[in-house]
N, CA, C and O atoms as a DFTB+ gen file, in Angstrom:
704 C
 N C O
     1  1       0.808      -1.201       0.000
     2  2       0.000       0.000       0.000
     3  2       0.853       1.268       0.000
     4  3       0.314       2.365       0.145
     5  1       2.135       1.144      -0.155
     6  2       2.998       2.321      -0.222
     7  2       2.650       3.251      -1.376
     8  3       2.993       4.433      -1.347
     9  1       1.977       2.729      -2.382
    10  2       1.650       3.536      -3.549
    11  2       0.735       4.720      -3.171
    12  3       0.738       5.732      -3.871
    13  1      -0.044       4.615      -2.084
    14  2      -0.981       5.657      -1.690
    15  2      -0.410       6.618      -0.649
    16  3      -1.090       7.570      -0.265
    17  1       0.801       6.398      -0.190
    18  2       1.321       7.219       0.917
    19  2       1.543       8.678       0.543
    20  3       1.616       9.536       1.423
    21  1       1.650       8.968      -0.734
    22  2       1.870      10.344      -1.197
    23  2       0.596      10.988      -1.732
    24  3       0.660      11.944      -2.506
    25  1      -0.562      10.470      -1.325
    26  2      -1.822      10.974      -1.853
    27  2      -2.617      11.682      -0.764
    28  3      -2.758      11.180       0.351
    29  1      -3.126      12.843      -1.106
    30  2      -4.064      13.578      -0.250
    31  2      -5.442      13.313      -0.818
    32  3      -5.668      13.485      -2.016
    33  1      -6.367      12.895       0.037
    34  2      -7.736      12.609      -0.400
    35  2      -8.674      13.713       0.078
    36  3      -8.495      14.259       1.167
    37  1      -9.657      14.035      -0.725
    38  2     -10.629      15.067      -0.376
    39  2     -11.406      14.682       0.883
    40  3     -11.851      15.557       1.625
    41  1     -11.571      13.400       1.126
    42  2     -12.293      12.930       2.307
    43  2     -11.689      13.481       3.599
    44  3     -12.397      13.730       4.574
    45  1     -10.371      13.666       3.588
    46  2      -9.672      14.154       4.788
    47  2     -10.157      15.534       5.209
    48  3     -10.041      15.902       6.378
    49  1     -10.692      16.288       4.283
    50  2     -11.172      17.624       4.616
    51  2     -12.339      17.570       5.598
    52  3     -12.563      18.525       6.341
    53  1     -13.082      16.469       5.611
    54  2     -14.234      16.348       6.507
    55  2     -13.832      15.954       7.917
    56  3     -14.628      16.087       8.846
    57  1     -12.619      15.477       8.089
    58  2     -12.228      14.926       9.387
    59  2     -11.113      15.695      10.074
    60  3     -11.240      16.067      11.240
    61  1     -10.039      15.932       9.372
    62  2      -8.832      16.459      10.008
    63  2      -9.032      17.850      10.605
    64  3      -8.901      18.032      11.816
    65  1      -9.343      18.807       9.777
    66  2      -9.454      20.196      10.251
    67  2     -10.596      20.393      11.248
    68  3     -10.398      21.071      12.256
    69  1     -11.781      19.828      11.007
    70  2     -12.830      20.015      12.020
    71  2     -12.429      19.463      13.384
    72  3     -12.696      20.085      14.412
    73  1     -11.788      18.298      13.392
    74  2     -11.355      17.731      14.666
    75  2     -10.304      18.620      15.328
    76  3     -10.404      18.927      16.515
    77  1      -9.306      19.027      14.564
    78  2      -8.213      19.814      15.144
    79  2      -8.682      21.184      15.632
    80  3      -8.243      21.652      16.683
    81  1      -9.570      21.826      14.876
    82  2     -10.058      23.138      15.329
    83  2     -10.960      22.985      16.555
    84  3     -10.929      23.825      17.455
    85  1     -11.755      21.928      16.596
    86  2     -12.573      21.678      17.788
    87  2     -11.689      21.332      18.986
    88  3     -11.992      21.724      20.113
    89  1     -10.608      20.605      18.752
    90  2      -9.660      20.297      19.826
    91  2      -9.029      21.587      20.352
    92  3      -8.871      21.758      21.561
    93  1      -8.676      22.480      19.450
    94  2      -8.117      23.762      19.863
    95  2      -9.081      24.540      20.729
    96  3      -8.687      25.147      21.725
    97  1     -10.347      24.520      20.346
    98  2     -11.364      25.234      21.125
    99  2     -11.571      24.559      22.491
   100  3     -11.673      25.240      23.511
   101  1     -11.633      23.219      22.507
   102  2     -11.885      22.484      23.752
   103  2     -10.733      22.607      24.742
   104  3     -10.952      22.648      25.953
   105  1      -9.508      22.666      24.231
   106  2      -8.335      22.731      25.106
   107  2      -7.829      24.152      25.297
   108  3      -6.883      24.386      26.049
   109  1      -8.466      25.106      24.608
   110  2      -8.021      26.500      24.633
   111  2      -6.557      26.613      24.202
   112  3      -5.783      27.392      24.759
   113  1      -6.203      25.811      23.192
   114  2      -4.837      25.788      22.663
   115  2      -4.878      26.181      21.190
   116  3      -5.234      25.377      20.329
   117  1      -4.511      27.424      20.919
   118  2      -4.565      27.947      19.550
   119  2      -3.670      27.197      18.576
   120  3      -3.882      27.269      17.366
   121  1      -2.678      26.482      19.081
   122  2      -1.787      25.727      18.191
   123  2      -2.573      24.660      17.424
   124  3      -2.309      24.425      16.245
   125  1      -3.542      24.012      18.089
   126  2      -4.363      23.006      17.403
   127  2      -5.249      23.657      16.356
   128  3      -5.411      23.134      15.253
   129  1      -5.818      24.792      16.706
   130  2      -6.682      25.502      15.758
   131  2      -5.878      25.917      14.534
   132  3      -6.324      25.728      13.402
   133  1      -4.719      26.470      14.754
   134  2      -3.858      26.893      13.645
   135  2      -3.468      25.706      12.776
   136  3      -3.491      25.793      11.549
   137  1      -3.113      24.604      13.415
   138  2      -2.728      23.401      12.675
   139  2      -3.907      22.909      11.832
   140  3      -3.726      22.550      10.668
   141  1      -5.105      22.888      12.406
   142  2      -6.284      22.439      11.671
   143  2      -6.585      23.319      10.468
   144  3      -6.837      22.814       9.374
   145  1      -6.562      24.621      10.665
   146  2      -6.835      25.550       9.563
   147  2      -5.755      25.442       8.493
   148  3      -6.056      25.448       7.299
   149  1      -4.511      25.343       8.916
   150  2      -3.421      25.194       7.940
   151  2      -3.599      23.938       7.095
   152  3      -3.374      23.961       5.885
   153  1      -4.004      22.842       7.737
   154  2      -4.248      21.594       7.002
   155  2      -5.375      21.782       5.995
   156  3      -5.238      21.419       4.826
   157  1      -6.476      22.342       6.446
   158  2      -7.633      22.535       5.575
   159  2      -7.279      23.382       4.356
   160  3      -7.615      23.030       3.225
   161  1      -6.607      24.488       4.594
   162  2      -6.272      25.383       3.487
   163  2      -5.232      24.773       2.559
   164  3      -5.259      25.023       1.354
   165  1      -4.314      23.975       3.104
   166  2      -3.335      23.281       2.261
   167  2      -4.039      22.254       1.379
   168  3      -3.737      22.137       0.192
   169  1      -4.973      21.513       1.960
   170  2      -5.748      20.544       1.163
   171  2      -6.516      21.276       0.064
   172  3      -6.513      20.856      -1.093
   173  1      -7.165      22.362       0.437
   174  2      -7.965      23.107      -0.539
   175  2      -7.093      23.637      -1.679
   176  3      -7.510      23.626      -2.837
   177  1      -5.897      24.095      -1.356
   178  2      -5.013      24.633      -2.405
   179  2      -4.682      23.590      -3.471
   180  3      -4.607      23.916      -4.656
   181  1      -4.485      22.348      -3.061
   182  2      -4.098      21.339      -4.048
   183  2      -5.282      20.581      -4.632
   184  3      -5.178      20.037      -5.731
   185  1      -6.395      20.534      -3.928
   186  2      -7.536      19.748      -4.404
   187  2      -8.578      20.558      -5.174
   188  3      -9.311      20.001      -5.990
   189  1      -8.649      21.838      -4.928
   190  2      -9.696      22.669      -5.540
   191  2      -9.299      23.094      -6.941
   192  3      -8.174      23.530      -7.186
   193  1     -10.247      22.957      -7.852
   194  2     -10.069      23.441      -9.214
   195  2     -10.491      24.909      -9.227
   196  3     -11.673      25.205      -9.054
   197  1      -9.555      25.828      -9.427
   198  2      -9.902      27.254      -9.353
   199  2     -10.886      27.695     -10.445
   200  3     -11.574      28.702     -10.283
   201  1     -10.957      26.955     -11.543
   202  2     -11.870      27.339     -12.629
   203  2     -13.315      26.965     -12.320
   204  3     -14.232      27.709     -12.666
   205  1     -13.527      25.816     -11.672
   206  2     -14.891      25.349     -11.430
   207  2     -15.332      25.540      -9.979
   208  3     -16.530      25.585      -9.700
   209  1     -14.380      25.652      -9.056
   210  2     -14.705      25.709      -7.631
   211  2     -14.944      24.343      -7.027
   212  3     -15.198      24.234      -5.828
   213  1     -14.865      23.280      -7.848
   214  2     -15.055      21.913      -7.376
   215  2     -13.739      21.338      -6.867
   216  3     -12.660      21.817      -7.214
   217  1     -13.846      20.313      -6.047
   218  2     -12.668      19.656      -5.493
   219  2     -12.430      18.324      -6.194
   220  3     -13.365      17.570      -6.460
   221  1     -11.175      18.054      -6.483
   222  2     -10.780      16.784      -7.082
   223  2     -10.726      15.717      -5.989
   224  3     -10.581      16.024      -4.806
   225  1     -10.846      14.467      -6.411
   226  2     -10.865      13.353      -5.459
   227  2      -9.535      13.221      -4.718
   228  3      -9.527      12.950      -3.517
   229  1      -8.430      13.403      -5.401
   230  2      -7.137      13.234      -4.748
   231  2      -6.064      14.074      -5.390
   232  3      -6.245      14.651      -6.463
   233  1      -4.938      14.127      -4.700
   234  2      -3.759      14.858      -5.182
   235  2      -2.539      14.015      -4.871
   236  3      -2.306      13.640      -3.721
   237  1      -1.761      13.719      -5.903
   238  2      -0.527      12.947      -5.764
   239  2       0.606      13.926      -5.489
   240  3       0.999      14.698      -6.364
   241  1       1.124      13.888      -4.270
   242  2       2.173      14.826      -3.861
   243  2       3.439      14.622      -4.678
   244  3       4.058      15.588      -5.124
   245  1       3.827      13.363      -4.877
   246  2       5.073      13.068      -5.599
   247  2       5.002      13.552      -7.046
   248  3       5.958      14.137      -7.554
   249  1       3.870      13.309      -7.711
   250  2       3.716      13.701      -9.116
   251  2       3.219      15.136      -9.264
   252  3       3.209      15.681     -10.368
   253  1       2.803      15.753      -8.144
   254  2       2.233      17.099      -8.167
   255  2       1.086      17.205      -9.173
   256  3       1.058      18.069     -10.049
   257  1       0.129      16.266      -8.994
   258  2      -0.960      16.177      -9.963
   259  2      -2.261      15.798      -9.248
   260  3      -2.286      14.927      -8.378
   261  1      -3.333      16.478      -9.642
   262  2      -4.669      16.152      -9.143
   263  2      -5.223      14.976      -9.936
   264  3      -4.877      14.782     -11.101
   265  1      -6.080      14.199      -9.299
   266  2      -6.836      13.198     -10.043
   267  2      -7.797      13.941     -10.960
   268  3      -8.120      15.103     -10.715
   269  1      -8.245      13.288     -11.990
   270  2      -9.160      13.937     -12.933
   271  2     -10.579      14.020     -12.387
   272  3     -11.368      14.857     -12.825
   273  1     -10.900      13.173     -11.451
   274  2     -12.274      12.995     -10.974
   275  2     -12.688      14.061      -9.969
   276  3     -11.987      14.326      -8.993
   277  1     -13.841      14.665     -10.229
   278  2     -14.474      15.581      -9.272
   279  2     -15.659      14.826      -8.662
   280  3     -16.821      15.035      -9.010
   281  1     -15.299      13.945      -7.742
   282  2     -16.230      13.000      -7.130
   283  2     -17.259      13.739      -6.291
   284  3     -16.900      14.571      -5.457
   285  1     -18.520      13.445      -6.502
   286  2     -19.594      14.170      -5.822
   287  2     -19.526      13.993      -4.313
   288  3     -19.551      14.980      -3.578
   289  1     -19.441      12.747      -3.835
   290  2     -19.400      12.550      -2.380
   291  2     -18.184      13.229      -1.768
   292  3     -18.271      13.774      -0.668
   293  1     -17.065      13.206      -2.455
   294  2     -15.875      13.897      -1.957
   295  2     -16.110      15.387      -1.818
   296  3     -15.628      16.006      -0.870
   297  1     -16.847      15.971      -2.754
   298  2     -17.171      17.387      -2.651
   299  2     -18.120      17.646      -1.489
   300  3     -18.060      18.703      -0.861
   301  1     -18.989      16.693      -1.203
   302  2     -19.850      16.806      -0.024
   303  2     -19.038      16.781       1.255
   304  3     -19.304      17.543       2.184
   305  1     -18.050      15.907       1.301
   306  2     -17.190      15.849       2.487
   307  2     -16.348      17.114       2.611
   308  3     -16.148      17.626       3.713
   309  1     -15.857      17.613       1.485
   310  2     -15.090      18.865       1.526
   311  2     -15.964      19.998       2.064
   312  3     -15.527      20.782       2.907
   313  1     -17.193      20.076       1.574
   314  2     -18.095      21.136       2.009
   315  2     -18.407      21.020       3.498
   316  3     -18.393      22.021       4.215
   317  1     -18.684      19.820       3.958
   318  2     -18.936      19.637       5.393
   319  2     -17.695      19.961       6.213
   320  3     -17.800      20.551       7.289
   321  1     -16.531      19.586       5.719
   322  2     -15.294      19.913       6.435
   323  2     -15.075      21.408       6.542
   324  3     -14.658      21.911       7.585
   325  1     -15.357      22.117       5.461
   326  2     -15.223      23.572       5.490
   327  2     -16.194      24.181       6.507
   328  3     -15.815      25.045       7.299
   329  1     -17.434      23.725       6.476
   330  2     -18.449      24.284       7.381
   331  2     -18.209      23.886       8.834
   332  3     -18.381      24.703       9.738
   333  1     -17.813      22.637       9.060
   334  2     -17.533      22.197      10.433
   335  2     -16.328      22.934      11.012
   336  3     -16.301      23.258      12.199
   337  1     -15.346      23.193      10.175
   338  2     -14.189      23.967      10.620
   339  2     -14.605      25.399      10.918
   340  3     -14.217      25.970      11.937
   341  1     -15.387      25.964      10.033
   342  2     -15.883      27.334      10.231
   343  2     -16.653      27.440      11.541
   344  3     -16.511      28.416      12.278
   345  1     -17.462      26.438      11.823
   346  2     -18.251      26.445      13.060
   347  2     -17.361      26.405      14.300
   348  3     -17.692      27.014      15.317
   349  1     -16.239      25.696      14.226
   350  2     -15.341      25.561      15.380
   351  2     -14.382      26.734      15.534
   352  3     -13.802      26.925      16.603
   353  1     -14.212      27.517      14.477
   354  2     -13.263      28.638      14.543
   355  2     -13.800      29.761      15.427
   356  3     -14.994      30.062      15.397
   357  1     -12.929      30.373      16.203
   358  2     -13.353      31.571      16.942
   359  2     -13.825      32.647      15.959
   360  3     -13.334      32.723      14.832
   361  1     -14.765      33.463      16.387
   362  2     -15.369      34.449      15.485
   363  2     -14.364      35.450      14.917
   364  3     -14.577      35.979      13.826
   365  1     -13.290      35.715      15.627
   366  2     -12.307      36.693      15.148
   367  2     -11.117      36.033      14.432
   368  3     -10.136      36.709      14.122
   369  1     -11.193      34.745      14.172
   370  2     -10.050      34.057      13.550
   371  2      -9.790      34.623      12.157
   372  3     -10.730      34.815      11.386
   373  1      -8.530      34.894      11.825
   374  2      -8.217      35.512      10.528
   375  2      -8.529      34.639       9.311
   376  3      -8.616      35.165       8.202
   377  1      -8.700      33.338       9.478
   378  2      -8.985      32.454       8.336
   379  2     -10.483      32.298       8.065
   380  3     -10.864      31.675       7.074
   381  1     -11.330      32.851       8.921
   382  2     -12.783      32.671       8.747
   383  2     -13.252      33.082       7.354
   384  3     -14.001      32.346       6.712
   385  1     -12.826      34.231       6.890
   386  2     -13.291      34.734       5.593
   387  2     -12.850      33.809       4.464
   388  3     -13.629      33.545       3.548
   389  1     -11.631      33.320       4.511
   390  2     -11.144      32.433       3.451
   391  2     -11.899      31.105       3.452
   392  3     -12.272      30.601       2.393
   393  1     -12.124      30.542       4.632
   394  2     -12.863      29.278       4.728
   395  2     -14.306      29.485       4.252
   396  3     -14.845      28.644       3.532
   397  1     -14.929      30.589       4.645
   398  2     -16.293      30.889       4.195
   399  2     -16.349      31.083       2.682
   400  3     -17.295      30.635       2.035
   401  1     -15.346      31.746       2.116
   402  2     -15.304      31.940       0.663
   403  2     -15.186      30.603      -0.063
   404  3     -15.825      30.398      -1.095
   405  1     -14.372      29.694       0.470
   406  2     -14.239      28.372      -0.142
   407  2     -15.568      27.624      -0.091
   408  3     -15.967      27.002      -1.075
   409  1     -16.252      27.680       1.044
   410  2     -17.543      27.005       1.186
   411  2     -18.569      27.599       0.222
   412  3     -19.294      26.858      -0.441
   413  1     -18.636      28.926       0.140
   414  2     -19.584      29.561      -0.770
   415  2     -19.236      29.299      -2.230
   416  3     -20.128      29.149      -3.065
   417  1     -17.954      29.245      -2.536
   418  2     -17.540      28.915      -3.899
   419  2     -17.999      27.525      -4.295
   420  3     -18.459      27.307      -5.416
   421  1     -17.869      26.581      -3.363
   422  2     -18.302      25.218      -3.648
   423  2     -19.833      25.138      -3.735
   424  3     -20.372      24.495      -4.636
   425  1     -20.519      25.783      -2.813
   426  2     -21.986      25.802      -2.893
   427  2     -22.445      26.368      -4.238
   428  3     -23.327      25.808      -4.888
   429  1     -21.846      27.469      -4.640
   430  2     -22.208      28.081      -5.916
   431  2     -21.895      27.192      -7.106
   432  3     -22.619      27.218      -8.101
   433  1     -20.837      26.413      -7.023
   434  2     -20.468      25.500      -8.113
   435  2     -21.429      24.319      -8.197
   436  3     -21.625      23.756      -9.274
   437  1     -22.028      23.940      -7.069
   438  2     -22.926      22.781      -7.048
   439  2     -24.303      23.084      -7.632
   440  3     -24.932      22.213      -8.232
   441  1     -24.767      24.311      -7.458
   442  2     -26.129      24.670      -7.866
   443  2     -26.395      24.326      -9.337
   444  3     -27.380      23.641      -9.611
   445  1     -25.575      24.763     -10.292
   446  2     -25.900      24.463     -11.694
   447  2     -25.697      22.998     -12.083
   448  3     -26.133      22.576     -13.153
   449  1     -25.046      22.231     -11.231
   450  2     -24.798      20.821     -11.545
   451  2     -25.900      19.906     -11.031
   452  3     -25.889      18.707     -11.308
   453  1     -26.855      20.463     -10.281
   454  2     -27.959      19.655      -9.775
   455  2     -28.862      19.264     -10.939
   456  3     -29.272      20.107     -11.736
   457  1     -29.161      17.984     -11.021
   458  2     -30.048      17.456     -12.047
   459  2     -31.490      17.924     -11.788
   460  3     -31.838      18.274     -10.660
   461  1     -32.305      17.925     -12.815
   462  2     -33.707      18.313     -12.659
   463  2     -34.421      17.433     -11.632
   464  3     -35.417      17.853     -11.042
   465  1     -33.919      16.222     -11.417
   466  2     -34.510      15.309     -10.436
   467  2     -34.237      15.739      -8.997
   468  3     -34.875      15.250      -8.065
   469  1     -33.280      16.662      -8.821
   470  2     -32.872      17.088      -7.484
   471  2     -31.608      16.391      -7.001
   472  3     -31.082      16.718      -5.937
   473  1     -31.120      15.428      -7.784
   474  2     -29.906      14.686      -7.433
   475  2     -28.709      15.240      -8.200
   476  3     -28.849      16.142      -9.027
   477  1     -27.536      14.691      -7.916
   478  2     -26.305      15.026      -8.634
   479  2     -25.701      13.753      -9.183
   480  3     -26.025      12.654      -8.734
   481  1     -24.821      13.908     -10.156
   482  2     -24.091      12.784     -10.750
   483  2     -22.994      12.312      -9.800
   484  3     -22.474      13.096      -9.006
   485  1     -22.648      11.047      -9.884
   486  2     -21.577      10.469      -9.062
   487  2     -20.273      11.230      -9.273
   488  3     -19.563      11.527      -8.312
   489  1     -19.958      11.545     -10.518
   490  2     -18.863      12.454     -10.851
   491  2     -19.552      13.723     -11.338
   492  3     -20.222      13.729     -12.370
   493  1     -19.376      14.778     -10.583
   494  2     -20.192      15.982     -10.751
   495  2     -20.267      16.524     -12.169
   496  3     -21.333      16.935     -12.627
   497  1     -19.143      16.524     -12.861
   498  2     -19.130      17.142     -14.184
   499  2     -19.070      16.119     -15.317
   500  3     -18.631      16.432     -16.424
   501  1     -19.517      14.886     -15.028
   502  2     -19.568      13.843     -16.051
   503  2     -21.013      13.365     -16.181
   504  3     -21.481      12.576     -15.360
   505  1     -21.723      13.840     -17.210
   506  2     -23.138      13.504     -17.357
   507  2     -23.400      12.032     -17.668
   508  3     -24.555      11.606     -17.678
   509  1     -22.354      11.248     -17.921
   510  2     -22.546       9.821     -18.191
   511  2     -22.566       8.986     -16.911
   512  3     -22.890       7.799     -16.955
   513  1     -22.224       9.592     -15.773
   514  2     -22.223       8.826     -14.523
   515  2     -23.617       8.846     -13.902
   516  3     -24.405       9.754     -14.165
   517  1     -23.921       7.838     -13.073
   518  2     -25.274       7.742     -12.514
   519  2     -25.597       8.851     -11.517
   520  3     -24.712       9.458     -10.914
   521  1     -26.893       9.090     -11.370
   522  2     -27.367       9.979     -10.318
   523  2     -27.260       9.237      -8.991
   524  3     -27.374       8.013      -8.940
   525  1     -27.040       9.992      -7.920
   526  2     -26.752       9.364      -6.631
   527  2     -27.530      10.035      -5.510
   528  3     -27.561      11.263      -5.424
   529  1     -28.158       9.240      -4.650
   530  2     -28.937       9.785      -3.536
   531  2     -28.060      10.396      -2.456
   532  3     -28.401      11.443      -1.906
   533  1     -26.937       9.759      -2.142
   534  2     -26.137      10.222      -1.004
   535  2     -25.626      11.645      -1.192
   536  3     -25.454      12.373      -0.215
   537  1     -25.385      12.043      -2.421
   538  2     -24.897      13.403      -2.642
   539  2     -25.974      14.433      -2.319
   540  3     -25.677      15.516      -1.815
   541  1     -27.220      14.091      -2.611
   542  2     -28.307      15.024      -2.282
   543  2     -28.375      15.231      -0.771
   544  3     -28.592      16.348      -0.303
   545  1     -28.188      14.154      -0.011
   546  2     -28.188      14.280       1.450
   547  2     -27.002      15.113       1.926
   548  3     -27.153      15.975       2.792
   549  1     -25.830      14.861       1.365
   550  2     -24.638      15.618       1.755
   551  2     -24.793      17.104       1.433
   552  3     -24.526      17.959       2.277
   553  1     -25.222      17.399       0.222
   554  2     -25.288      18.798      -0.198
   555  2     -26.426      19.551       0.489
   556  3     -26.262      20.711       0.868
   557  1     -27.577      18.900       0.649
   558  2     -28.693      19.575       1.326
   559  2     -28.348      19.830       2.791
   560  3     -28.620      20.913       3.309
   561  1     -27.756      18.851       3.458
   562  2     -27.407      19.070       4.865
   563  2     -26.347      20.159       4.994
   564  3     -26.369      20.934       5.950
   565  1     -25.429      20.223       4.051
   566  2     -24.419      21.283       4.085
   567  2     -25.053      22.644       3.802
   568  3     -24.719      23.634       4.453
   569  1     -25.961      22.691       2.841
   570  2     -26.648      23.951       2.549
   571  2     -27.439      24.444       3.751
   572  3     -27.436      25.636       4.059
   573  1     -28.112      23.526       4.426
   574  2     -28.864      23.895       5.629
   575  2     -27.933      24.355       6.751
   576  3     -28.237      25.307       7.469
   577  1     -26.799      23.671       6.895
   578  2     -25.851      24.073       7.938
   579  2     -25.271      25.453       7.626
   580  3     -25.137      26.288       8.521
   581  1     -24.932      25.690       6.373
   582  2     -24.400      27.000       5.983
   583  2     -25.409      28.105       6.299
   584  3     -25.037      29.178       6.774
   585  1     -26.683      27.833       6.034
   586  2     -27.728      28.824       6.348
   587  2     -27.822      29.042       7.856
   588  3     -27.915      30.178       8.321
   589  1     -27.798      27.923       8.632
   590  2     -27.900      28.026      10.089
   591  2     -26.737      28.819      10.667
   592  3     -26.908      29.585      11.615
   593  1     -25.558      28.631      10.092
   594  2     -24.368      29.347      10.568
   595  2     -24.310      30.784      10.058
   596  3     -23.430      31.551      10.450
   597  1     -25.247      31.148       9.184
   598  2     -25.234      32.496       8.609
   599  2     -24.072      32.695       7.657
   600  3     -23.542      33.800       7.538
   601  1     -23.670      31.617       6.969
   602  2     -22.488      31.672       6.129
   603  2     -22.775      31.582       4.632
   604  3     -21.846      31.436       3.838
   605  1     -24.033      31.666       4.238
   606  2     -24.344      31.666       2.811
   607  2     -24.246      33.094       2.306
   608  3     -24.871      34.004       2.852
   609  1     -23.463      33.279       1.272
   610  2     -23.343      34.610       0.674
   611  2     -24.726      35.091       0.234
   612  3     -25.515      34.306      -0.293
   613  1     -25.025      36.374       0.446
   614  2     -26.367      36.883       0.111
   615  2     -26.805      36.553      -1.320
   616  3     -27.973      36.239      -1.552
   617  1     -25.886      36.621      -2.269
   618  2     -26.250      36.360      -3.666
   619  2     -26.558      34.883      -3.934
   620  3     -27.085      34.546      -4.994
   621  1     -26.238      34.009      -2.990
   622  2     -26.492      32.571      -3.157
   623  2     -27.708      32.075      -2.385
   624  3     -28.145      30.944      -2.597
   625  1     -28.258      32.882      -1.505
   626  2     -29.285      32.388      -0.587
   627  2     -30.492      31.784      -1.299
   628  3     -30.931      30.694      -0.933
   629  1     -31.026      32.448      -2.281
   630  2     -32.195      31.933      -2.986
   631  2     -31.855      30.635      -3.724
   632  3     -32.632      29.680      -3.694
   633  1     -30.712      30.603      -4.374
   634  2     -30.303      29.401      -5.110
   635  2     -30.066      28.224      -4.164
   636  3     -30.421      27.091      -4.488
   637  1     -29.476      28.479      -3.009
   638  2     -29.216      27.411      -2.039
   639  2     -30.522      26.904      -1.448
   640  3     -30.685      25.698      -1.261
   641  1     -31.449      27.795      -1.152
   642  2     -32.749      27.368      -0.639
   643  2     -33.471      26.483      -1.668
   644  3     -34.063      25.467      -1.306
   645  1     -33.421      26.865      -2.924
   646  2     -34.052      26.080      -3.983
   647  2     -33.337      24.731      -4.138
   648  3     -33.987      23.695      -4.276
   649  1     -32.010      24.748      -4.115
   650  2     -31.223      23.519      -4.205
   651  2     -31.597      22.563      -3.076
   652  3     -31.815      21.374      -3.306
   653  1     -31.669      23.094      -1.854
   654  2     -32.013      22.270      -0.699
   655  2     -33.401      21.659      -0.839
   656  3     -33.597      20.480      -0.545
   657  1     -34.351      22.448      -1.283
   658  2     -35.733      21.964      -1.428
   659  2     -35.804      20.851      -2.475
   660  3     -36.458      19.831      -2.254
   661  1     -35.135      21.042      -3.608
   662  2     -35.155      20.011      -4.658
   663  2     -34.442      18.745      -4.195
   664  3     -34.887      17.636      -4.490
   665  1     -33.332      18.908      -3.468
   666  2     -32.599      17.742      -2.962
   667  2     -33.429      16.987      -1.929
   668  3     -33.468      15.757      -1.951
   669  1     -34.089      17.703      -1.029
   670  2     -34.922      17.058      -0.009
   671  2     -36.082      16.308      -0.657
   672  3     -36.409      15.196      -0.243
   673  1     -36.703      16.906      -1.669
   674  2     -37.796      16.235      -2.373
   675  2     -37.293      14.980      -3.091
   676  3     -37.970      13.952      -3.081
   677  1     -36.140      15.055      -3.699
   678  2     -35.563      13.879      -4.382
   679  2     -35.271      12.771      -3.376
   680  3     -35.545      11.600      -3.641
   681  1     -34.720      13.135      -2.235
   682  2     -34.439      12.137      -1.205
   683  2     -35.719      11.485      -0.700
   684  3     -35.781      10.267      -0.537
   685  1     -36.733      12.298      -0.455
   686  2     -38.008      11.764       0.033
   687  2     -38.620      10.803      -0.985
   688  3     -39.243       9.811      -0.606
   689  1     -38.446      11.091      -2.259
   690  2     -38.988      10.227      -3.312
   691  2     -38.264       8.884      -3.405
   692  3     -38.793       7.932      -3.979
   693  1     -37.050       8.806      -2.839
   694  2     -36.255       7.573      -2.912
   695  2     -36.278       6.771      -1.615
   696  3     -35.555       5.782      -1.489
   697  1     -37.088       7.179      -0.662
   698  2     -37.167       6.475       0.613
   699  2     -38.569       5.898       0.736
   700  3     -39.557       6.584       0.475
   701  1     -38.649       4.630       1.137
   702  2     -39.993       4.067       1.352
   703  2     -40.201       3.737       2.823
   704  3     -41.269       3.255       3.202
């Protein structure tokens, strides 16, 4: 398994930084908070496609190359990681604006990719991949959390509310 040791996965964005920033808050140790934010922003720098605002599935450190795939569930985990980190950050933390901008950029990138059914494709920008229920749950819960935290950019609020409603309806239609 040494072949994967030089790979950063988008999934890590949902776990590492939120845990470390919450640890910093719980222990009143800013070093943990700083470490968590630094990790999150480093992951975002290599995984985020600046043209689309979407996150790639992985980044090979040795080859200095992103994977081609913009995996939907991975983008859901990235979005939750950004929001969970934002929630744990002190209100005056200097990285709050950057983390919020990344979250809003991703939310804005997801809106036009939502299928008329309310779901998203397994690979967000590949219309040949199947529609997937889990992404609707990830994105709707993230959209709702962003609204609860007051972190949705004003110009996105209507689109995010509509996205959430369509995703919730799609999920309800797939549950018996």
